[in-house]
C-alpha positions in Angstrom: 3.2 8.9 -4.9 0.8 11.8 -5.8 -1.4 9.3 -7.6 -1.4 6.9 -4.5 -2.2 9.8 -2.4 -5.2 10.9 -4.6 -6.3 7.0 -4.2 -6.0 7.4 -0.6 -8.4 10.5 -0.7 -10.8 8.6 -2.5 -10.8 6.1 0.4 -11.2 8.7 2.9 -14.3 10.0 0.8 -15.8 6.7 1.2 -15.1 6.4 4.9 -12.1 4.0 4.6 -8.9 4.4 6.1 -7.0 6.7 3.6 -4.3 4.6 2.0 -3.7 4.5 -1.5 -1.2 2.3 -3.8 -0.2 2.5 -7.4 1.8 -0.1 -9.4 4.1 1.2 -12.0 6.4 -0.1 -14.6 9.3 1.7 -13.9 10.9 1.3 -17.4 7.9 2.8 -19.1 6.5 4.8 -16.3 3.0 3.2 -17.2 0.5 2.9 -14.4 -0.6 -0.5 -14.2 -3.0 -0.5 -11.4 -4.4 1.8 -8.9 -5.6 0.8 -5.4 -7.4 2.2 -2.4 -8.4 0.8 1.1 -11.8 -0.9 0.9 -12.4 -3.3 3.6 -15.4 -1.7 5.0 -17.3 -1.4 1.7 -16.2 -4.6 0.3 -16.8 -6.5 3.4 -13.4 -7.9 2.8 -10.5 -7.7 5.5 -7.9 -8.1 2.8 -9.0 -5.1 0.8 -6.0 -3.2 1.8 -5.0 -0.6 -1.0 -1.9 -2.8 -1.9 -3.8 -6.0 -2.2 -6.4 -4.1 -4.4 -3.7 -2.8 -6.7 -1.9 -6.1 -6.9 -5.1 -8.0 -7.9 -5.8 -5.4 -10.5 -2.1 -5.5 -11.8 -2.2 -9.3 -12.1 -5.5 -9.5 -13.9 -4.5 -7.0 -16.4 -1.2 -8.6 -17.0 -2.7 -12.2 -16.9 0.2 -13.1 -14.3 0.5 -13.4 -10.5 4.0 -12.5 -10.7 4.6 -8.9 -11.0 8.4 -9.1 -11.3 10.3 -5.8 -11.7 7.4 -3.5 -11.2 7.0 -0.8 -8.4 4.5 -0.7 -5.8 4.0 2.9 -4.3 1.9 3.1 -1.2 1.0 5.7 1.2 1.6 3.9 4.4 4.2 1.1 5.4 2.7 -2.2 4.4 1.5 -4.5 6.9 2.3 -8.2 7.4 -0.5 -9.3 5.2 0.3 -7.0 2.4 4.1 -7.6 2.7 3.4 -11.2 2.4 1.4 -10.6 -1.0 4.1 -8.3 -2.3 6.9 -11.0 -1.9 4.5 -13.7 -3.5 3.9 -11.3 -6.3 7.6 -10.8 -6.7 7.5 -7.0 -6.7 10.6 -5.5 -7.6 10.4 -2.4 -5.6 8.3 -0.8 -2.9 8.1 2.9 -2.2 6.1 3.9 0.8 5.2 7.3 2.4 4.4 7.3 6.2 5.9 4.8 8.5 3.5 2.7 10.6 5.0 1.9 14.0 1.8 0.1 15.2 1.0 -2.1 12.2 3.8 -1.8 9.8 5.9 -4.8 8.9 8.7 -3.4 6.6 10.8 -1.4 8.7 8.7 -1.9 12.0 7.2 -5.1 13.6 8.3 -8.3 12.1 10.5 -6.6 9.3 9.0 -9.2 6.9 11.4 -8.9 4.1 14.4 -9.4 6.6 13.0 -12.8 7.5 14.9 -15.9 6.4 11.7 -17.4 5.4 10.8 -14.6 3.0 11.6 -16.1 -0.5 11.4 -12.7 -2.4 12.9 -9.3 -1.1 11.9 -6.3 -2.9 14.1 -3.0 -2.7 12.4 -0.8 -0.1 12.4 3.1 -0.1 10.4 4.7 2.7 9.6 8.1 3.7 8.5 9.6 0.2 6.0 12.3 0.9 5.8 10.8 4.5 4.5 14.0 6.2 1.6 14.4 3.5 0.7 10.8 4.0 0.8 10.9 7.5 -1.2 14.2 8.0 -3.9 12.6 5.6 -4.3 9.8 8.0 -4.0 12.1 11.2 -6.7 14.3 9.8 -9.1 11.4 9.0 -8.7 10.0 12.5 -9.2 13.3 14.0 -12.4 13.9 12.4 -13.5 10.4 13.2 -12.9 11.1 16.7 -14.8 14.4 16.8 -17.8 12.6 15.3 -17.8 10.0 18.2 -17.2 12.7 20.7 
C-alpha cells in the first residue's frame, strides 16, 4: 500500500485526483506494475490508477489474464475498474479508503456480488484507509481554496 500511496502522491503532483495502484505477485512479492490516476493529462476518462496498472501488467506479462495477482489501490474501485479487474481475473483486491459516492465494491452496485460478474476476486478493504482518505481530503481542500 505504501507504493500505491506514493503513486497517488505522484498523481496529486500532476493535478490528478490522488489515487495510486500497484499490482503484485503475492508468491514472490514482485511489483509487476504501478499506476496512478491520469485522466486529465492523458485526455482519457478510463485512465484511472487501476486501469493504468492493469494495462502495464498485461503488457509486461504478455497476457490480459492476471490470475492470482494482487491489485492494491488507495481508493475503493469504481464500477469501470471493478469490471476491468474481473475481466483481468485479478486474484485479490486490497484497497485503502472506502468511496461511498463512487465505489462499486462495498458501496453502490457491489459489482463482485452481482450474479452477472464472472470472476470474483478476494477483497480486503481499509488498509491504510485513513492515510488514503487524508490524501484525498487534502487534495480537494487545496483545490477548493484555489477556486474560492
